[in-house]
C-alpha positions in Angstrom: -0.5 38.8 -25.4 2.6 36.9 -24.7 2.8 32.9 -24.5 3.3 33.2 -20.8 0.1 35.3 -20.5 -1.7 32.8 -22.6 -0.6 30.0 -20.2 -1.6 31.8 -17.2 -5.1 32.8 -18.7 -5.6 29.0 -19.9 -5.1 27.7 -16.2 -8.4 29.1 -15.3 -10.0 26.7 -17.8 -8.0 23.7 -16.2 -10.3 21.4 -14.1 -8.8 21.2 -10.5 -8.3 17.3 -10.9 -6.0 18.0 -13.8 -3.9 20.6 -12.1 -1.4 18.1 -10.7 -0.5 17.2 -14.1 0.1 20.8 -15.2 1.9 21.5 -11.9 4.3 18.3 -12.7 4.8 19.5 -16.2 5.8 23.1 -15.3 8.1 21.6 -12.7 9.9 19.6 -15.1 10.1 22.5 -17.4 11.9 24.6 -15.0 14.6 22.1 -14.3 18.0 22.8 -15.9 18.6 21.1 -19.3 21.0 18.4 -17.7 19.0 17.7 -14.6 18.0 14.3 -15.6 21.7 13.4 -16.3 22.9 14.8 -12.9 20.1 13.0 -11.1 21.0 9.6 -12.8 24.6 10.1 -11.8 23.7 10.8 -8.4 21.4 7.8 -8.2 24.3 5.5 -9.5 26.5 7.0 -6.9 24.0 6.1 -4.1 23.8 2.6 -5.5 27.6 2.2 -5.3 27.5 3.3 -1.7 24.6 1.2 -0.9 24.4 -2.0 -3.0 20.9 -2.8 -1.6 19.5 0.2 -3.4 20.0 -1.5 -6.6 19.0 -4.9 -5.6 16.5 -6.8 -8.0 14.3 -9.7 -6.7 13.4 -12.5 -8.7 11.5 -14.1 -5.7 8.5 -12.1 -4.5 8.2 -13.9 -1.2 11.8 -13.0 -0.5 11.4 -9.5 -1.2 8.4 -9.3 1.0 10.2 -11.1 3.9 13.1 -8.6 3.6 10.8 -5.4 3.3 8.6 -6.4 6.1 11.5 -7.5 8.4 
C-alpha cells in the first residue's frame, strides 16, 4: 500500500470535528514551495499601494472609532 493510499484509508478514522485541520494541512501541502514568499511579496506590494493596510494602532479607542466609522 502506497503512502497516499494509507493517508486516504486513515481519513475514515479521523473524527469529523478534526477534518478542518486535516483539510488545511493538505491544502498547505499542495502549495508550491515558494508560495509563502510570493504571498508575502504580494502583501508588501498591497501595503505600499494602500498605507492604511499596514497601519498599527496603539490606541484601541482610536482603532475602534476608525473601524466603526
